[in-house]
C-alpha positions in Angstrom: 8.6 -19.9 -3.7 10.5 -21.1 -6.8 12.9 -18.7 -8.4 11.7 -17.7 -11.9 13.8 -18.9 -14.9 13.2 -15.5 -16.6 12.3 -13.1 -13.9 11.8 -9.9 -15.9 11.2 -9.3 -19.6 11.5 -5.7 -20.8 10.0 -4.9 -24.2 10.9 -1.4 -25.4 12.6 0.5 -28.1 13.5 3.3 -25.7 17.2 3.0 -24.8 16.9 5.4 -21.9 14.0 3.4 -20.4 16.0 0.2 -20.9 19.0 1.6 -19.0 16.8 3.1 -16.2 15.0 -0.2 -15.6 18.2 -2.2 -15.7 19.6 0.1 -13.1 16.4 0.0 -11.0 16.2 -3.8 -11.1 19.8 -4.5 -10.1 20.8 -7.2 -9.1 17.8 -8.9 -10.7 18.6 -9.8 -14.4 16.4 -8.2 -17.0 16.1 -9.5 -20.6 15.5 -6.5 -22.8 14.2 -6.8 -26.3 12.1 -4.9 -28.9 8.6 -5.7 -30.1 10.1 -6.8 -33.5 12.6 -9.2 -31.8 10.3 -10.6 -29.2 9.7 -14.4 -29.3 6.7 -16.3 -28.1 8.9 -18.3 -25.8 10.2 -15.1 -24.1 6.7 -13.8 -23.7 5.5 -17.0 -22.2 8.5 -17.7 -19.9 8.9 -14.4 -18.2 7.4 -14.1 -14.7 6.9 -10.3 -15.1 6.7 -8.4 -18.4 7.5 -4.6 -18.5 6.5 -2.8 -21.7 7.6 0.7 -22.5 4.6 2.9 -23.2 6.0 4.0 -26.5 6.3 0.4 -27.6 2.9 -0.8 -26.4 1.1 -0.1 -29.7 3.7 -1.9 -31.8 3.6 -4.9 -29.5 -0.2 -5.0 -29.5 -0.2 -5.1 -33.3 1.6 -8.4 -33.0 -1.3 -9.8 -31.0 0.6 -11.6 -28.3 -1.2 -14.2 -26.3 -3.0 -12.9 -23.2 -1.0 -13.3 -20.0 -0.9 -12.0 -16.5 1.7 -9.7 -14.9 2.1 -7.2 -17.8 2.9 -3.7 -16.7 3.2 -0.7 -19.1 5.8 1.7 -17.9 5.6 5.4 -18.8 7.3 8.7 -18.0 4.6 11.3 -18.5 1.8 11.4 -15.8 -0.2 13.7 -18.1 -0.3 11.4 -21.0 -3.8 10.0 -21.0 -3.2 7.9 -24.0 -0.9 5.6 -22.1 -4.0 4.0 -20.6 -5.4 3.3 -24.0 -2.2 1.7 -25.1 -2.2 -0.4 -22.0 -5.8 -1.5 -22.7 -4.7 -2.7 -26.2 -2.3 -5.1 -24.4 -4.8 -6.0 -21.7 -2.0 -5.0 -19.3 -2.4 -5.5 -15.5 -1.5 -1.9 -14.6 0.3 1.2 -15.7 3.3 2.6 -13.7 4.8 6.1 -14.2 8.4 6.8 -13.4 9.7 8.2 -11.1 6.4 8.3 -9.1 6.0 4.5 -9.0 9.7 3.7 -8.9 9.7 2.1 -5.4 6.6 0.0 -6.2 8.1 -1.1 -9.5 11.3 -2.1 -7.8 9.4 -4.2 -5.3 7.6 -6.0 -8.2 10.9 -6.7 -9.9 12.6 -8.1 -6.7 9.6 -10.4 -6.0 9.6 -11.5 -9.7 13.0 -13.1 -9.1 11.5 -15.2 -6.4 8.6 -16.2 -8.6 6.0 -14.5 -6.5 3.9 -11.3 -6.3 4.6 -8.8 -3.6 2.5 -8.5 -0.5 0.2 -5.5 -0.3 1.7 -3.2 2.4 -0.2 -0.3 3.8 1.5 2.3 6.1 -0.9 4.3 8.3 0.2 7.5 10.0 -1.5 10.0 12.2 -1.5 13.5 10.8 -1.2 14.7 14.4 -1.2 13.3 17.9 -4.6 11.6 18.7 -5.8 11.6 15.0 -6.7 7.9 15.2 -4.0 6.3 13.0 -3.6 3.3 15.3 -7.3 2.7 15.4 -7.6 2.9 11.6 -4.5 0.6 11.1 -6.1 -2.0 13.3 -9.5 -1.6 11.5 -7.8 -2.3 8.1 -6.0 -5.3 9.5 -9.2 -6.7 11.0 -11.1 -6.0 7.7 -8.5 -8.0 5.8 -8.8 -10.8 8.4 -12.5 -10.9 8.0 -12.0 -11.2 4.2 -10.1 -14.5 4.9 -6.6 -13.2 4.0 -3.4 -13.7 5.8 -2.7 -10.4 7.4 -0.1 -8.9 9.8 -0.2 -5.8 11.8 3.2 -4.2 12.6 3.7 -1.7 15.4 6.3 0.9 14.2 5.0 3.7 16.5 7.8 4.5 18.9 5.5 6.4 21.3 3.2 4.7 23.7 1.6 1.2 23.5 -1.8 2.1 22.1 -1.7 -0.8 19.6 -1.0 -3.4 22.3 -3.8 -2.1 24.4 -6.2 -1.8 21.5 -5.5 -5.4 20.4 -6.3 -6.5 24.0 -9.7 -4.9 23.6 -10.2 -6.5 20.2 -9.4 -9.9 21.6 -11.6 -9.4 24.6 -14.7 -8.3 22.6 -14.2 -10.7 19.6 -17.4 -12.7 19.4 -16.6 -16.5 19.5 -19.5 -17.2 17.1 -18.5 -14.4 14.6 -17.6 -17.1 12.1 -20.1 -19.9 11.7 -18.1 -22.9 10.5 -14.7 -24.2 9.3 -15.3 -22.7 5.9 -15.9 -19.3 7.4 -13.0 -19.4 9.9 -10.9 -16.2 9.5 -7.1 -16.4 9.2 -5.2 -15.5 12.3 -4.1 -11.9 12.8 -0.3 -11.9 13.1 0.8 -9.0 15.3 4.4 -7.7 15.4 4.6 -5.7 18.6 6.6 -5.5 21.7 5.1 -7.4 24.7 2.4 -5.5 26.6 4.0 -3.6 29.4 7.0 -2.5 27.3 6.6 1.1 26.2 6.9 1.8 22.5 6.7 -0.3 19.3 9.4 -2.2 17.4 12.9 -0.7 17.5 13.6 1.5 14.4 16.7 -0.6 13.5 14.4 -3.6 13.2 11.8 -2.0 11.0 12.9 -3.4 7.7 13.9 -6.9 8.9 10.5 -7.3 10.6 8.7 -5.9 7.6 10.5 -8.2 5.1 9.8 -11.2 7.4 6.0 -10.4 7.4 5.9 -9.7 3.7 7.3 -13.1 2.9 4.3 -15.0 4.4 1.3 -12.6 4.4 -1.2 -11.3 1.8 -1.3 -7.9 3.4 0.8 -6.1 6.0 -0.6 -3.0 7.8 2.0 -0.8 9.5 1.1 1.5 12.3 3.9 3.9 11.2 5.7 6.8 12.9 4.8 10.3 11.8 8.1 11.8 12.8 10.8 12.1 10.0 13.7 9.6 10.3 15.7 7.4 8.0 14.1 4.3 9.4 10.6 5.6 8.9 11.4 6.7 5.3 12.6 3.2 4.6 9.3 1.8 5.8 7.4 4.1 3.4 9.6 3.2 0.5 8.7 -0.5 1.0 4.9 0.3 1.2 2.4 0.3 -1.6 0.2 2.9 0.0 0.8 5.5 2.7 -2.4 6.8 4.5 -2.4 9.8 6.7 -5.4 10.2 9.1 -6.2 13.9 9.3 -8.6 15.5 11.8 -10.4 18.3 10.0 -9.5 20.9 12.6 -7.2 23.8 11.8 -4.4 22.3 14.0 -4.9 18.8 12.5 -4.7 20.1 8.9 -1.6 22.2 9.6 0.1 19.3 11.3 -0.8 16.9 8.5 0.7 19.3 6.0 4.1 19.1 7.8 3.8 15.3 7.8 3.0 15.2 4.1 6.0 17.4 3.3 8.4 14.6 4.2 6.2 11.6 3.6 5.8 12.4 -0.2 9.5 12.3 -0.6 9.7 8.6 0.1 6.2 7.1 -0.4 5.3 5.8 -3.8 1.6 6.6 -3.3 -0.1 8.7 -0.6 -3.7 9.5 0.3 -5.5 10.9 3.3 -8.4 9.8 5.5 -10.3 12.7 7.0 -11.7 12.3 10.4 -14.7 14.6 10.9 -14.5 16.4 14.2 -16.9 19.3 13.8 -19.7 20.4 11.5 -18.1 23.7 10.9 -15.0 22.2 9.3 -14.4 22.3 5.5 -15.7 19.3 3.5 -13.2 16.4 3.2 -12.5 17.1 -0.5 -11.6 20.7 0.4 -9.1 19.3 3.0 -7.6 17.1 0.4 -7.3 20.1 -2.0 -5.6 22.2 0.7 -3.1 19.4 1.3 -2.6 18.7 -2.4 -3.2 15.0 -2.1 -5.8 12.3 -2.8 -8.7 11.6 -0.5 -9.3 7.9 0.3 -12.4 8.5 2.5 -13.9 10.0 5.6 -14.5 8.9 9.1 -17.4 10.5 10.9 -17.1 11.1 14.6 -20.2 11.2 16.8 -20.7 12.5 20.3 -22.1 10.1 22.8 -24.7 11.3 25.4 -22.6 10.4 28.4 -20.2 13.0 29.8 -19.3 14.4 26.4 -17.2 11.4 25.6 -16.1 11.1 21.9 -16.8 7.8 20.3 -16.3 6.6 16.8 -19.0 4.4 15.3 -19.5 2.4 12.1 -17.6 4.4 9.5 -14.2 3.3 10.6 -15.0 -0.3 9.9 -16.9 0.6 6.7 -14.0 2.6 5.3 -11.5 -0.2 6.2 -13.7 -2.7 4.4 -13.8 -0.5 1.3 -10.0 -0.1 1.3 -9.6 -3.9 1.4 -12.3 -4.5 -1.2 -11.8 -1.7 -3.6 -8.2 -0.5 -3.3 -6.4 -3.8 -3.2 -9.0 -6.3 -4.4 -8.6 -8.5 -1.4 -12.3 -8.7 -0.5 
């Protein structure tokens, strides 16, 4: 990666926004200017361009050349017109402070290196046995099938379910699943303790391991701890999306509410995946409304005919594929 000559250009007439982003970006240098003072050279040379939402219209009237990596930064999540102003600039995305602060800082830090940040997804179980590890593995495998460099990080301090699950994945992986050299999937990088050692990666190693994986992969999936801790909070701050897998039982929903109470204090974006356990449970959208969060999708659980065993079929992989394809554009 080559460091960018001009990592970040900020175009705004809002002095408060200028000061806030300069503070947020430290130690990455930010060149701040106004729409009236902006030069074509500055617009062209910057790796990442941030435009204050109140200056987007004035900038669009100057008809700057189309370019990638333009983010409109706003303050008001209820201001629907910010999306219209971003469309006038053909901006890549809109970020609203303080909600997207952690994500914006990651974009700025990577801009100094001359690269875009890795997509990082943290998956938590809303309660014990919810299926967070299974869904994290499904997302990683979906990204692998889509021919992207992907890493799966074990940050669950309890048990060794991920290691055992990956053993099963390796055992049942069909050797002819990919037909030729052009269809060969990228290897799945797994950051775990060796099988036989209880627990995932030590909490003090969370961020060093995550940063190492983010440097070389397209997507990193973290099997994250659901218990509150400083180390777990740091993981969520460095993730683009935090997913909580929630069984639709009364116990599962109540437990997920407690997890969300602390998760939303650190995660820049959260959503839930509802695992259907019983036909009498409320619909997934009602579960999301109760928990005051977004619904990513639903996993249906079916009962097998043998000894009442619970098995999960189909929808786990389908939802993981949808996440990779639609949410992150990796498919």
